[in-house]
N, C-alpha and C positions, 0 to 999 in steps of 0.2 A: 149410819150403822145399818146393819141388816140382821134379821133373825137367823137362828141356826138351821132352820129347815122350812120346807114349804107345807108342813102339815097343819099349820094354823093360819087362818085368813082373818082379816080385820075389816070392820065397818066403822067409819066415823060419821056421826050425825052432827051437823053444824047446829049450834044452839045460839050463841051470841059472841060478840067480840071478834067477828070473822074478817072484818075489813082489814086488808093488808096482810093477812096470814096466808102462807103458801106451804104446800106439802109437795116435796120433791120425791118422786119415786122413779128409780131407774131412768134418769135423765128426762123425765116428763114432769111438768109443773101443773099442780091442781090447786084450786082455791075452793074453800068451803063456802056453801050458801046455806042460809038459815032454812032448816027443815029438809035439806037434801043430804043424801048419803054419798060417801066415797067408799067403795069396796076395793080392797087391795091385798096382795100377798106380801106379808112382812119379810119374806126371805129376800126380796129385792132391796138393794141399797135405798135407804130413805132418810129424809130429814125434814124438820119443820123450821120455817123461817118466820119469826114474828117480830122482827126489828121494826117493821112499819105499822104494827098493830096500834090502834088508838086506845084499846082497852084489853083486859085479860080475855084470852080466847077460851071459850067453853064449848066442849064437844062431848058427846056420849060415844064411848068406844066399846064396841062389842067384838069379842074375839071368839071364833068358832073353828071347829075342826074341819079340815078340807073334806068336801063331800065324797072324795074317792078313798078316804081312809076308812079302815074297818077295825073292829076290836082286835083282830089278829095282829095288826101292826104294833100293838102295845103289850102283847103277851110278855111277861117277865119283867116289865118295867113298872115302877111305882109312880113316876111322874114324867111329864113331858119337860121341856126346858123351863116352862113357867108354871104349869098347873099339875096338881095331883090327878092321877088317873083313877076313875072310880074302880072300886074293888072288883066289881063284876066284869070289868074289862081287862084286869091284870092277868 
C-alpha cells in the first residue's frame, strides 16, 4: 500500500524480533537492525514481510510532518489523513 500524500514521513527504530523481517519501499529492500533507524516517505508503495521472522517484530514508529510543510498547507482543514491538526494551525 502507499500513503495518500508525501506530507508525513516515517521513522522505524528496530527493537527486537528483527531477524528475517523485511521492509520493501519502492522496489528497494531494507532490513531492521536493533537500535538503528529507517527513515522513509510513506507515500511510496511499501510493505512488510515477516514470514521468515522467528519471533514477533517490535519497532518504534515515529511519524512526523515533512520539513517543507508549513502551517499554511493546513489552513481550513481539521485533520490530515491520519492525525488531527492542532487548532493553532487550522
